[in-house]
N, CA, C and O atoms as CSV, one atom per row, in Angstrom:
chain,resi,resn,atom,element,x,y,z
A,1,MET,N,N,20.670,37.733,-17.518
A,1,MET,CA,C,19.440,38.141,-17.106
A,1,MET,C,C,18.823,38.216,-16.073
A,1,MET,O,O,18.591,37.080,-15.659
A,2,SER,N,N,18.408,39.025,-15.396
A,2,SER,CA,C,17.861,38.927,-14.142
A,2,SER,C,C,16.414,38.983,-14.011
A,2,SER,O,O,15.913,39.398,-15.056
A,3,PRO,N,N,15.625,38.737,-13.175
A,3,PRO,CA,C,14.025,38.506,-13.294
A,3,PRO,C,C,13.470,40.055,-13.058
A,3,PRO,O,O,14.299,40.817,-12.561
A,4,THR,N,N,12.664,40.392,-13.242
A,4,THR,CA,C,12.107,42.061,-13.422
A,4,THR,C,C,10.397,41.837,-12.903
A,4,THR,O,O,10.004,40.670,-12.880
A,5,ARG,N,N,9.808,42.497,-12.660
A,5,ARG,CA,C,8.393,42.450,-12.433
A,5,ARG,C,C,7.937,42.973,-13.719
A,5,ARG,O,O,8.568,43.582,-14.583
A,6,SER,N,N,6.547,42.564,-13.666
A,6,SER,CA,C,5.805,43.164,-15.066
A,6,SER,C,C,4.830,44.006,-14.148
A,6,SER,O,O,4.747,43.789,-12.939
A,7,ALA,N,N,4.090,44.994,-14.806
A,7,ALA,CA,C,3.192,45.736,-14.775
A,7,ALA,C,C,2.016,44.577,-13.973
A,7,ALA,O,O,1.206,45.156,-13.249
A,8,ASP,N,N,1.936,43.739,-14.013
A,8,ASP,CA,C,0.849,43.089,-13.511
A,8,ASP,C,C,1.375,42.225,-12.355
A,8,ASP,O,O,0.739,41.324,-11.807
A,9,GLY,N,N,2.585,42.609,-12.069
A,9,GLY,CA,C,3.145,41.587,-10.574
A,9,GLY,C,C,4.174,40.423,-10.857
A,9,GLY,O,O,5.176,40.212,-10.173
A,10,PHE,N,N,3.723,39.590,-12.128
A,10,PHE,CA,C,4.752,38.465,-12.214
A,10,PHE,C,C,6.217,38.455,-12.220
A,10,PHE,O,O,6.607,39.616,-12.347
A,11,LEU,N,N,7.109,37.695,-12.142
A,11,LEU,CA,C,8.435,37.892,-12.654
A,11,LEU,C,C,8.360,37.421,-13.677
A,11,LEU,O,O,7.613,36.462,-13.874
A,12,ARG,N,N,9.224,38.040,-14.769
A,12,ARG,CA,C,9.760,37.917,-16.143
A,12,ARG,C,C,11.517,37.538,-16.124
A,12,ARG,O,O,12.400,38.182,-15.557
A,13,GLY,N,N,11.621,36.570,-16.755
A,13,GLY,CA,C,13.369,36.324,-16.891
A,13,GLY,C,C,13.570,35.352,-15.961
A,13,GLY,O,O,14.751,35.008,-15.914
A,14,ALA,N,N,12.752,34.705,-15.101
A,14,ALA,CA,C,12.782,33.662,-14.046
A,14,ALA,C,C,12.771,32.419,-14.395
A,14,ALA,O,O,11.929,32.214,-15.269
A,15,PRO,N,N,13.545,31.195,-13.976
A,15,PRO,CA,C,12.861,29.793,-14.741
A,15,PRO,C,C,11.514,29.756,-14.587
A,15,PRO,O,O,10.921,30.642,-13.972
A,16,CYS,N,N,11.028,28.928,-15.024
A,16,CYS,CA,C,9.788,28.639,-15.140
A,16,CYS,C,C,9.524,27.676,-14.037
A,16,CYS,O,O,9.622,26.468,-14.251
A,17,VAL,N,N,9.191,28.147,-12.858
A,17,VAL,CA,C,9.074,27.526,-11.779
A,17,VAL,C,C,7.484,26.661,-11.706
A,17,VAL,O,O,7.195,25.522,-11.339
A,18,THR,N,N,6.765,27.661,-12.175
A,18,THR,CA,C,5.301,27.486,-12.326
A,18,THR,C,C,5.152,25.953,-13.273
A,18,THR,O,O,4.227,25.209,-12.947
A,19,ALA,N,N,6.233,25.447,-14.630
A,19,ALA,CA,C,5.662,24.341,-15.187
A,19,ALA,C,C,6.449,23.525,-14.258
A,19,ALA,O,O,5.883,22.439,-14.139
A,20,ILE,N,N,7.659,23.594,-13.454
A,20,ILE,CA,C,8.263,22.527,-12.997
A,20,ILE,C,C,7.289,22.128,-12.059
A,20,ILE,O,O,6.923,20.953,-12.010
A,21,LEU,N,N,6.719,23.213,-11.120
A,21,LEU,CA,C,5.649,22.904,-10.009
A,21,LEU,C,C,4.382,22.112,-10.833
A,21,LEU,O,O,3.889,21.122,-10.294
A,22,ALA,N,N,3.979,22.477,-11.874
A,22,ALA,CA,C,3.116,21.875,-12.232
A,22,ALA,C,C,3.016,20.247,-12.626
A,22,ALA,O,O,2.181,19.355,-12.476
A,23,ALA,N,N,4.464,20.387,-13.268
A,23,ALA,CA,C,4.914,18.801,-13.499
A,23,ALA,C,C,4.939,17.672,-12.166
A,23,ALA,O,O,4.723,16.475,-11.975
A,24,LEU,N,N,5.295,18.730,-11.498
A,24,LEU,CA,C,5.481,17.640,-10.201
A,24,LEU,C,C,4.282,17.200,-9.206
A,24,LEU,O,O,4.295,16.259,-8.412
A,25,VAL,N,N,3.246,18.121,-9.454
A,25,VAL,CA,C,1.847,18.003,-9.085
A,25,VAL,C,C,1.606,16.570,-10.176
A,25,VAL,O,O,1.086,15.567,-9.686
A,26,VAL,N,N,1.811,16.572,-10.905
A,26,VAL,CA,C,0.938,15.780,-11.633
A,26,VAL,C,C,1.699,14.339,-11.730
A,26,VAL,O,O,1.128,13.266,-11.923
A,27,ALA,N,N,3.461,14.580,-11.514
A,27,ALA,CA,C,3.973,13.371,-11.592
A,27,ALA,C,C,3.870,12.476,-10.375
A,27,ALA,O,O,3.625,11.273,-10.450
A,28,ILE,N,N,4.072,13.133,-9.259
A,28,ILE,CA,C,4.117,12.410,-7.688
A,28,ILE,C,C,3.008,11.872,-7.345
A,28,ILE,O,O,2.952,10.951,-6.530
A,29,PRO,N,N,1.746,12.505,-8.066
A,29,PRO,CA,C,0.850,11.277,-7.442
A,29,PRO,C,C,0.484,10.330,-8.461
A,29,PRO,O,O,-0.439,9.575,-8.155
A,30,ALA,N,N,0.983,10.199,-9.574
A,30,ALA,CA,C,1.452,9.253,-10.887
A,30,ALA,C,C,2.371,8.251,-10.114
A,30,ALA,O,O,2.113,7.059,-10.280
A,31,GLY,N,N,3.076,8.476,-9.557
A,31,GLY,CA,C,4.046,7.610,-8.799
A,31,GLY,C,C,3.354,6.639,-7.822
A,31,GLY,O,O,3.484,5.427,-7.646
A,32,LEU,N,N,2.700,7.425,-7.339
A,32,LEU,CA,C,1.664,6.582,-6.238
A,32,LEU,C,C,0.903,5.549,-6.596
A,32,LEU,O,O,0.444,4.774,-5.757
A,33,LYS,N,N,0.647,5.407,-8.145
A,33,LYS,CA,C,-0.429,4.504,-8.227
A,33,LYS,C,C,0.012,3.354,-8.696
A,33,LYS,O,O,1.203,3.135,-8.917
A,34,ALA,N,N,-0.978,2.478,-8.895
A,34,ALA,CA,C,-1.104,1.048,-8.933
A,34,ALA,C,C,-1.725,0.889,-10.375
A,34,ALA,O,O,-2.260,1.724,-11.104
A,35,GLY,N,N,-1.419,-0.784,-10.588
A,35,GLY,CA,C,-2.422,-0.999,-11.684
A,35,GLY,C,C,-3.516,-0.515,-11.955
A,35,GLY,O,O,-4.251,-0.299,-10.991
A,36,GLY,N,N,-4.016,-0.176,-13.306
A,36,GLY,CA,C,-4.966,0.096,-13.677
A,36,GLY,C,C,-5.320,1.850,-13.290
A,36,GLY,O,O,-6.516,2.090,-13.125
A,37,GLY,N,N,-4.546,2.792,-13.176
A,37,GLY,CA,C,-4.486,3.720,-12.716
A,37,GLY,C,C,-4.961,4.393,-11.339
A,37,GLY,O,O,-5.078,5.598,-11.115
A,38,HIS,N,N,-5.179,3.437,-10.568
A,38,HIS,CA,C,-6.031,3.727,-9.024
A,38,HIS,C,C,-4.644,3.865,-8.096
A,38,HIS,O,O,-3.633,3.185,-8.269
A,39,SER,N,N,-4.774,4.620,-7.347
A,39,SER,CA,C,-3.943,4.621,-5.969
A,39,SER,C,C,-4.056,3.125,-4.940
A,39,SER,O,O,-4.980,2.329,-4.778
A,40,PRO,N,N,-3.231,3.168,-4.602
A,40,PRO,CA,C,-2.915,1.434,-3.955
A,40,PRO,C,C,-4.679,1.314,-3.088
A,40,PRO,O,O,-5.524,0.436,-3.262
A,41,SER,N,N,-4.745,2.396,-2.276
A,41,SER,CA,C,-6.160,2.412,-1.748
A,41,SER,C,C,-7.478,2.327,-1.933
A,41,SER,O,O,-8.353,2.300,-1.067
A,42,THR,N,N,-7.648,2.265,-3.708
A,42,THR,CA,C,-9.020,2.338,-3.866
A,42,THR,C,C,-8.490,1.456,-5.386
A,42,THR,O,O,-9.029,1.617,-6.481
A,43,ASP,N,N,-7.580,0.729,-5.173
A,43,ASP,CA,C,-7.454,-0.538,-6.427
A,43,ASP,C,C,-8.148,-1.516,-5.704
A,43,ASP,O,O,-8.014,-1.619,-4.485
A,44,VAL,N,N,-8.977,-2.337,-6.453
A,44,VAL,CA,C,-10.080,-2.946,-6.620
A,44,VAL,C,C,-9.655,-4.417,-6.196
A,44,VAL,O,O,-10.567,-5.066,-5.684
A,45,PRO,N,N,-8.577,-4.979,-6.306
A,45,PRO,CA,C,-7.931,-5.869,-5.648
A,45,PRO,C,C,-7.495,-6.210,-4.438
A,45,PRO,O,O,-7.479,-7.292,-3.852
A,46,ILE,N,N,-7.053,-4.868,-4.067
A,46,ILE,CA,C,-6.532,-4.474,-2.987
A,46,ILE,C,C,-7.792,-4.607,-1.677
A,46,ILE,O,O,-7.703,-5.291,-0.658
A,47,VAL,N,N,-8.744,-3.872,-2.027
A,47,VAL,CA,C,-9.982,-3.957,-1.615
A,47,VAL,C,C,-9.907,-5.368,-1.210
A,47,VAL,O,O,-9.351,-5.671,-0.155
A,48,ALA,N,N,-10.531,-6.415,-2.130
A,48,ALA,CA,C,-10.740,-7.821,-2.193
A,48,ALA,C,C,-9.651,-8.360,-1.141
A,48,ALA,O,O,-9.931,-9.204,-0.289
A,49,ALA,N,N,-8.471,-7.823,-1.280
A,49,ALA,CA,C,-7.273,-8.677,-0.611
A,49,ALA,C,C,-7.862,-8.510,1.138
A,49,ALA,O,O,-7.991,-9.378,2.001
A,50,TRP,N,N,-8.121,-7.072,1.179
A,50,TRP,CA,C,-8.779,-6.531,2.616
A,50,TRP,C,C,-9.611,-7.577,2.972
A,50,TRP,O,O,-9.450,-8.271,3.975
A,51,GLU,N,N,-10.473,-7.693,2.186
A,51,GLU,CA,C,-11.844,-8.385,2.460
A,51,GLU,C,C,-11.287,-9.692,2.875
A,51,GLU,O,O,-11.545,-10.190,3.971
A,52,THR,N,N,-10.585,-10.199,2.064
A,52,THR,CA,C,-9.985,-11.791,2.135
A,52,THR,C,C,-9.275,-11.953,3.947
A,52,THR,O,O,-9.578,-12.791,4.796
A,53,LEU,N,N,-8.401,-10.948,4.027
A,53,LEU,CA,C,-7.841,-10.926,5.388
A,53,LEU,C,C,-9.071,-10.692,6.397
A,53,LEU,O,O,-8.827,-11.094,7.535
A,54,ARG,N,N,-10.290,-10.147,6.219
A,54,ARG,CA,C,-11.141,-9.992,7.395
A,54,ARG,C,C,-11.715,-11.529,7.563
A,54,ARG,O,O,-11.743,-12.142,8.630
A,55,ALA,N,N,-12.155,-12.008,6.321
A,55,ALA,CA,C,-12.688,-13.157,6.035
A,55,ALA,C,C,-11.979,-14.388,6.762
A,55,ALA,O,O,-12.706,-15.236,7.279
A,56,VAL,N,N,-10.681,-14.515,6.820
A,56,VAL,CA,C,-9.787,-15.584,7.318
A,56,VAL,C,C,-9.616,-15.349,8.786
A,56,VAL,O,O,-9.184,-16.196,9.568
A,57,GLU,N,N,-10.052,-13.927,9.155
A,57,GLU,CA,C,-9.988,-13.094,10.943
A,57,GLU,C,C,-8.859,-13.456,11.445
A,57,GLU,O,O,-8.742,-14.165,12.445
A,58,CYS,N,N,-7.315,-12.666,10.316
A,58,CYS,CA,C,-6.366,-12.351,10.673
A,58,CYS,C,C,-6.193,-11.606,11.664
A,58,CYS,O,O,-5.109,-11.690,12.242
A,59,ALA,N,N,-7.204,-10.659,12.150
A,59,ALA,CA,C,-7.097,-9.316,12.848
A,59,ALA,C,C,-7.191,-9.992,14.060
A,59,ALA,O,O,-6.808,-9.281,14.989
A,60,ARG,N,N,-7.697,-11.522,14.525
A,60,ARG,CA,C,-7.759,-11.775,15.674
A,60,ARG,C,C,-7.088,-12.001,16.737
A,60,ARG,O,O,-7.348,-12.014,17.940
A,61,CYS,N,N,-5.942,-12.225,15.938
A,61,CYS,CA,C,-4.139,-12.380,16.784
A,61,CYS,C,C,-3.484,-11.388,16.441
A,61,CYS,O,O,-2.551,-11.026,17.158
A,62,HIS,N,N,-3.863,-10.557,15.029
A,62,HIS,CA,C,-3.013,-9.416,14.348
A,62,HIS,C,C,-3.164,-7.917,14.767
A,62,HIS,O,O,-2.454,-6.927,14.594
A,63,GLY,N,N,-4.428,-8.143,15.418
A,63,GLY,CA,C,-5.114,-6.617,15.299
A,63,GLY,C,C,-5.560,-6.183,14.278
A,63,GLY,O,O,-5.037,-6.321,13.172
A,64,LYS,N,N,-6.722,-5.525,14.553
A,64,LYS,CA,C,-7.741,-4.864,13.778
A,64,LYS,C,C,-7.361,-4.261,12.737
A,64,LYS,O,O,-8.191,-4.329,11.831
A,65,ASP,N,N,-5.879,-3.352,12.352
A,65,ASP,CA,C,-5.248,-3.226,11.605
A,65,ASP,C,C,-4.408,-3.491,11.282
A,65,ASP,O,O,-3.647,-2.782,10.623
A,66,TYR,N,N,-4.201,-4.776,11.672
A,66,TYR,CA,C,-2.712,-6.134,11.668
A,66,TYR,C,C,-1.115,-5.198,11.637
A,66,TYR,O,O,-0.201,-5.261,10.815
A,67,ASP,N,N,-1.272,-4.274,13.001
A,67,ASP,CA,C,-0.279,-4.012,13.483
A,67,ASP,C,C,0.405,-4.343,14.769
A,67,ASP,O,O,1.352,-3.755,15.293
A,68,GLY,N,N,-0.349,-5.551,15.242
A,68,GLY,CA,C,0.255,-6.321,16.364
A,68,GLY,C,C,-0.891,-6.866,17.264
A,68,GLY,O,O,-1.826,-6.070,17.170
A,69,LEU,N,N,-1.155,-7.721,17.958
A,69,LEU,CA,C,-1.740,-7.622,19.057
A,69,LEU,C,C,-1.158,-9.153,20.140
A,69,LEU,O,O,-0.295,-9.221,21.015
A,70,ALA,N,N,-2.066,-10.164,19.581
A,70,ALA,CA,C,-1.563,-11.303,20.543
A,70,ALA,C,C,-0.155,-12.173,19.734
A,70,ALA,O,O,0.790,-12.731,20.291
A,71,ALA,N,N,-0.497,-12.007,17.934
A,71,ALA,CA,C,0.796,-11.791,17.100
A,71,ALA,C,C,1.168,-10.966,16.674
A,71,ALA,O,O,0.480,-9.970,16.898
A,72,PRO,N,N,2.299,-10.754,15.894
A,72,PRO,CA,C,3.107,-9.568,15.595
A,72,PRO,C,C,2.461,-8.783,14.440
A,72,PRO,O,O,1.610,-9.378,13.780
A,73,SER,N,N,2.712,-7.751,14.183
A,73,SER,CA,C,2.273,-6.770,13.148
A,73,SER,C,C,2.794,-7.695,11.439
A,73,SER,O,O,3.915,-8.037,11.064
A,74,ILE,N,N,1.436,-7.849,10.758
A,74,ILE,CA,C,1.616,-8.198,9.606
A,74,ILE,C,C,2.446,-7.036,8.966
A,74,ILE,O,O,3.497,-7.315,8.389
A,75,VAL,N,N,2.006,-5.735,9.049
A,75,VAL,CA,C,2.763,-4.785,8.377
A,75,VAL,C,C,4.121,-4.544,8.628
A,75,VAL,O,O,4.950,-4.259,7.763
A,76,GLU,N,N,4.338,-4.666,9.853
A,76,GLU,CA,C,6.064,-4.767,10.003
A,76,GLU,C,C,6.635,-5.839,9.199
A,76,GLU,O,O,7.456,-5.773,8.284
A,77,TYR,N,N,6.110,-6.725,9.658
A,77,TYR,CA,C,6.586,-8.201,8.683
A,77,TYR,C,C,6.771,-7.638,7.111
A,77,TYR,O,O,7.834,-7.928,6.561
A,78,ALA,N,N,5.923,-6.955,6.464
A,78,ALA,CA,C,6.041,-6.743,4.950
A,78,ALA,C,C,7.061,-5.872,4.945
A,78,ALA,O,O,7.605,-5.862,3.841
A,79,ARG,N,N,7.665,-4.959,5.905
A,79,ARG,CA,C,8.028,-3.965,6.063
A,79,ARG,C,C,10.083,-4.759,5.630
A,79,ARG,O,O,11.041,-4.486,4.906
A,80,THR,N,N,9.747,-5.612,6.498
A,80,THR,CA,C,11.267,-6.297,6.720
A,80,THR,C,C,11.364,-7.344,6.049
A,80,THR,O,O,12.503,-7.807,5.997
A,81,GLN,N,N,10.353,-8.042,5.360
A,81,GLN,CA,C,10.794,-9.077,4.318
A,81,GLN,C,C,10.441,-9.117,3.473
A,81,GLN,O,O,9.417,-8.480,3.224
A,82,ASN,N,N,11.207,-10.063,2.288
A,82,ASN,CA,C,10.877,-10.046,0.878
A,82,ASN,C,C,9.678,-10.788,0.529
A,82,ASN,O,O,9.135,-11.565,1.315
A,83,ARG,N,N,9.268,-10.552,-0.638
A,83,ARG,CA,C,7.735,-11.099,-0.990
A,83,ARG,C,C,7.710,-12.344,-0.964
A,83,ARG,O,O,6.677,-12.892,-0.578
A,84,GLU,N,N,9.036,-13.261,-1.438
A,84,GLU,CA,C,9.080,-14.993,-0.947
A,84,GLU,C,C,8.807,-15.133,0.218
A,84,GLU,O,O,7.671,-15.574,0.387
A,85,MET,N,N,9.537,-14.888,1.371
A,85,MET,CA,C,9.264,-14.740,2.619
A,85,MET,C,C,7.816,-14.838,3.092
A,85,MET,O,O,7.240,-15.729,3.716
A,86,PHE,N,N,7.296,-13.396,2.505
A,86,PHE,CA,C,5.922,-13.032,3.074
A,86,PHE,C,C,5.341,-14.091,2.800
A,86,PHE,O,O,5.027,-14.903,3.671
A,87,VAL,N,N,5.093,-14.260,1.492
A,87,VAL,CA,C,4.453,-15.432,0.899
A,87,VAL,C,C,4.498,-16.692,1.675
A,87,VAL,O,O,3.489,-17.347,1.937
A,88,ARG,N,N,5.605,-16.985,2.006
A,88,ARG,CA,C,5.756,-18.271,2.080
A,88,ARG,C,C,5.291,-18.441,3.938
A,88,ARG,O,O,4.650,-19.390,4.389
A,89,MET,N,N,5.651,-17.636,4.495
A,89,MET,CA,C,4.984,-17.164,6.091
A,89,MET,C,C,3.393,-17.322,5.780
A,89,MET,O,O,2.806,-18.174,6.447
A,90,VAL,N,N,2.556,-16.491,4.715
A,90,VAL,CA,C,1.519,-16.631,5.095
A,90,VAL,C,C,0.732,-18.273,4.391
A,90,VAL,O,O,-0.308,-18.696,4.895
A,91,LEU,N,N,1.270,-18.854,3.474
A,91,LEU,CA,C,0.788,-19.940,2.877
A,91,LEU,C,C,1.061,-21.260,3.772
A,91,LEU,O,O,0.155,-22.078,3.932
A,92,ASP,N,N,2.525,-21.469,4.436
A,92,ASP,CA,C,2.709,-22.262,5.056
A,92,ASP,C,C,2.840,-22.163,6.524
A,92,ASP,O,O,3.105,-23.174,7.174
A,93,GLY,N,N,2.644,-20.828,7.184
A,93,GLY,CA,C,2.535,-20.456,8.278
A,93,GLY,C,C,3.720,-20.734,9.155
A,93,GLY,O,O,4.871,-20.922,8.759
A,94,ASP,N,N,3.256,-20.738,10.518
A,94,ASP,CA,C,4.388,-21.207,11.556
A,94,ASP,C,C,3.839,-21.966,12.675
A,94,ASP,O,O,3.935,-21.520,13.818
A,95,PRO,N,N,3.162,-23.294,12.381
A,95,PRO,CA,C,2.341,-23.588,13.246
A,95,PRO,C,C,2.916,-23.938,14.519
A,95,PRO,O,O,2.061,-24.207,15.363
A,96,PRO,N,N,4.420,-24.035,15.008
A,96,PRO,CA,C,4.588,-24.214,16.368
A,96,PRO,C,C,4.510,-22.952,17.186
A,96,PRO,O,O,4.479,-23.065,18.411
A,97,ARG,N,N,4.469,-21.545,16.527
A,97,ARG,CA,C,4.416,-20.611,17.219
A,97,ARG,C,C,2.650,-20.353,16.957
A,97,ARG,O,O,2.257,-19.276,17.405
A,98,GLY,N,N,1.638,-21.183,16.322
A,98,GLY,CA,C,0.862,-20.663,16.195
A,98,GLY,C,C,0.112,-20.269,15.141
A,98,GLY,O,O,-1.104,-20.459,15.089
A,99,MET,N,N,0.720,-19.756,14.328
A,99,MET,CA,C,0.488,-19.802,13.118
A,99,MET,C,C,-0.560,-20.185,12.086
A,99,MET,O,O,0.065,-19.582,11.214
A,100,PRO,N,N,-1.310,-20.527,11.612
A,100,PRO,CA,C,-1.819,-21.354,10.503
A,100,PRO,C,C,-1.446,-21.001,9.214
A,100,PRO,O,O,-1.363,-19.832,8.837
A,101,GLY,N,N,-1.105,-22.449,8.190
A,101,GLY,CA,C,-0.846,-21.944,6.696
A,101,GLY,C,C,-1.970,-21.920,6.351
A,101,GLY,O,O,-2.912,-22.479,6.913
A,102,TYR,N,N,-2.000,-21.171,5.240
A,102,TYR,CA,C,-3.310,-20.700,4.655
A,102,TYR,C,C,-3.216,-21.100,2.789
A,102,TYR,O,O,-3.886,-20.529,1.929
A,103,ARG,N,N,-2.202,-22.216,2.543
A,103,ARG,CA,C,-1.671,-22.723,1.048
A,103,ARG,C,C,-3.309,-23.393,0.844
A,103,ARG,O,O,-3.855,-23.272,-0.253
A,104,HIS,N,N,-3.759,-23.838,1.573
A,104,HIS,CA,C,-5.243,-25.113,1.318
A,104,HIS,C,C,-6.318,-24.315,1.263
A,104,HIS,O,O,-7.303,-24.925,0.846
A,105,ASN,N,N,-6.580,-22.826,1.605
A,105,ASN,CA,C,-7.230,-21.817,1.531
A,105,ASN,C,C,-7.471,-21.125,-0.080
A,105,ASN,O,O,-6.673,-20.270,-0.463
A,106,PRO,N,N,-8.363,-21.462,-0.773
A,106,PRO,CA,C,-8.375,-21.195,-2.314
A,106,PRO,C,C,-8.542,-19.512,-2.337
A,106,PRO,O,O,-7.921,-18.948,-3.237
A,107,ARG,N,N,-9.229,-18.777,-1.539
A,107,ARG,CA,C,-9.321,-17.450,-1.331
A,107,ARG,C,C,-8.416,-16.767,-1.184
A,107,ARG,O,O,-8.221,-15.794,-1.912
A,108,VAL,N,N,-7.364,-17.218,0.134
A,108,VAL,CA,C,-6.196,-16.662,0.161
A,108,VAL,C,C,-5.366,-17.076,-0.860
A,108,VAL,O,O,-4.617,-16.185,-1.263
A,109,LEU,N,N,-5.272,-18.047,-1.355
A,109,LEU,CA,C,-4.055,-18.890,-2.584
A,109,LEU,C,C,-4.338,-17.958,-3.701
A,109,LEU,O,O,-3.416,-17.564,-4.415
A,110,GLY,N,N,-5.586,-17.577,-3.893
A,110,GLY,CA,C,-5.939,-16.679,-5.071
A,110,GLY,C,C,-5.675,-15.515,-5.019
A,110,GLY,O,O,-5.660,-14.900,-6.086
A,111,SER,N,N,-5.331,-14.702,-3.588
A,111,SER,CA,C,-5.314,-13.758,-3.481
A,111,SER,C,C,-3.893,-12.912,-3.095
A,111,SER,O,O,-3.746,-11.702,-2.921
A,112,ILE,N,N,-2.868,-14.057,-3.027
A,112,ILE,CA,C,-1.885,-14.030,-2.199
A,112,ILE,C,C,-0.921,-12.593,-2.732
A,112,ILE,O,O,-0.288,-11.946,-1.897
A,113,ASP,N,N,-0.918,-12.232,-4.164
A,113,ASP,CA,C,-0.117,-11.466,-4.434
A,113,ASP,C,C,-0.952,-9.971,-4.266
A,113,ASP,O,O,-0.306,-8.936,-4.108
A,114,ASP,N,N,-2.198,-9.967,-4.308
A,114,ASP,CA,C,-2.649,-8.390,-3.813
A,114,ASP,C,C,-2.544,-8.226,-1.940
A,114,ASP,O,O,-2.410,-7.168,-1.326
A,115,ILE,N,N,-2.646,-9.504,-1.401
A,115,ILE,CA,C,-2.449,-9.394,-0.012
A,115,ILE,C,C,-1.047,-8.917,0.276
A,115,ILE,O,O,-0.889,-8.165,1.239
A,116,TYR,N,N,-0.022,-9.273,-0.453
A,116,TYR,CA,C,1.499,-8.830,-0.229
A,116,TYR,C,C,1.220,-7.412,-0.625
A,116,TYR,O,O,1.748,-6.599,0.134
A,117,ARG,N,N,0.546,-6.915,-1.588
A,117,ARG,CA,C,0.792,-5.504,-2.306
A,117,ARG,C,C,-0.214,-4.685,-1.245
A,117,ARG,O,O,0.006,-3.483,-1.101
A,118,TYR,N,N,-1.460,-5.386,-0.400
A,118,TYR,CA,C,-2.185,-4.564,0.777
A,118,TYR,C,C,-0.835,-4.267,1.732
A,118,TYR,O,O,-0.513,-3.107,1.988
A,119,PHE,N,N,-0.217,-5.203,2.143
A,119,PHE,CA,C,0.573,-5.198,3.505
A,119,PHE,C,C,1.722,-4.083,2.675
A,119,PHE,O,O,1.870,-2.966,3.171
A,120,LEU,N,N,2.226,-4.325,1.858
A,120,LEU,CA,C,3.637,-3.373,1.550
A,120,LEU,C,C,2.936,-2.007,1.336
A,120,LEU,O,O,3.552,-1.119,1.924
A,121,GLY,N,N,1.707,-1.509,0.597
A,121,GLY,CA,C,1.332,-0.360,0.608
A,121,GLY,C,C,0.990,-0.307,1.820
A,121,GLY,O,O,0.157,0.591,1.699
A,122,ARG,N,N,0.968,-0.637,3.228
A,122,ARG,CA,C,0.486,-0.187,4.625
A,122,ARG,C,C,1.947,0.117,4.919
A,122,ARG,O,O,2.298,1.291,5.038
A,123,ALA,N,N,2.798,-0.862,5.039
A,123,ALA,CA,C,4.009,-0.213,5.393
A,123,ALA,C,C,4.732,0.448,4.937
A,123,ALA,O,O,5.642,0.940,5.604
A,124,GLN,N,N,4.553,0.722,3.441
A,124,GLN,CA,C,5.050,1.796,2.528
A,124,GLN,C,C,4.204,3.223,3.110
A,124,GLN,O,O,4.761,4.263,2.761
A,125,GLY,N,N,3.191,3.373,3.781
A,125,GLY,CA,C,2.681,4.584,4.146
A,125,GLY,C,C,1.625,4.994,2.845
A,125,GLY,O,O,1.012,6.048,3.015
A,126,ASN,N,N,1.351,4.222,1.512
A,126,ASN,CA,C,0.532,4.346,0.727
A,126,ASN,C,C,-0.850,4.092,1.157
A,126,ASN,O,O,-1.693,4.740,0.537
A,127,ILE,N,N,-1.214,3.427,1.930
A,127,ILE,CA,C,-2.611,2.488,2.430
A,127,ILE,C,C,-2.486,3.039,3.558
A,127,ILE,O,O,-1.451,3.245,4.192
A,128,GLY,N,N,-4.005,3.391,3.931
A,128,GLY,CA,C,-4.133,3.829,5.639
A,128,GLY,C,C,-4.737,2.355,6.015
A,128,GLY,O,O,-4.840,1.236,5.514
A,129,LYS,N,N,-5.064,3.043,7.183
A,129,LYS,CA,C,-5.710,1.796,8.227
A,129,LYS,C,C,-7.122,2.055,7.753
A,129,LYS,O,O,-7.611,3.072,7.262
A,130,GLY,N,N,-7.757,0.638,8.080
A,130,GLY,CA,C,-9.371,0.312,7.647
A,130,GLY,C,C,-9.380,-0.037,6.425
A,130,GLY,O,O,-8.388,-0.205,5.716
A,131,ARG,N,N,-10.762,-0.191,6.056
A,131,ARG,CA,C,-11.067,-0.799,4.785
A,131,ARG,C,C,-10.646,0.270,3.709
A,131,ARG,O,O,-11.031,1.439,3.707
A,132,PRO,N,N,-9.929,-0.218,2.939
A,132,PRO,CA,C,-9.919,0.996,1.668
A,132,PRO,C,C,-11.076,0.722,1.065
A,132,PRO,O,O,-11.805,-0.265,1.165
A,133,ALA,N,N,-11.214,2.109,0.160
A,133,ALA,CA,C,-12.712,2.506,-0.698
A,133,ALA,C,C,-12.415,2.089,-2.166
A,133,ALA,O,O,-11.823,2.793,-2.984
A,134,PRO,N,N,-12.702,1.371,-2.289
A,134,PRO,CA,C,-12.548,1.224,-4.307
A,134,PRO,C,C,-12.965,1.979,-5.174
A,134,PRO,O,O,-14.010,2.542,-4.848
A,135,GLN,N,N,-12.641,2.191,-5.998
A,135,GLN,CA,C,-12.828,3.471,-7.426
A,135,GLN,C,C,-13.745,2.952,-8.311
A,135,GLN,O,O,-14.048,3.581,-9.325
């Protein structure tokens, strides 16, 4: 059966393109959601992680958007390293290169998973630069 136009101008007999498009419009943003149904950039723990990064002044060496300055990009590090390596670097640091460890900082230690999620989201393009806005 070939598609034909009805009196109102719509195609009849064609595959249900509208239903497919509607399903994609719902499914794609849902795939970008983080825990709790919020997108990563509006996830409250992600915002708290960003605030922790500001409190311990990571931007002083890594740049205000953590893309690198006197020290390398944390965003790129999250893109190229697995979670275990990322956490080890943040908690243990690299003292010979000037990177302090934060294992004894309760704020960093308590939010290390969300700090990793923040940088992974930045690396994947799901979180933009600047302060994430909570919802």
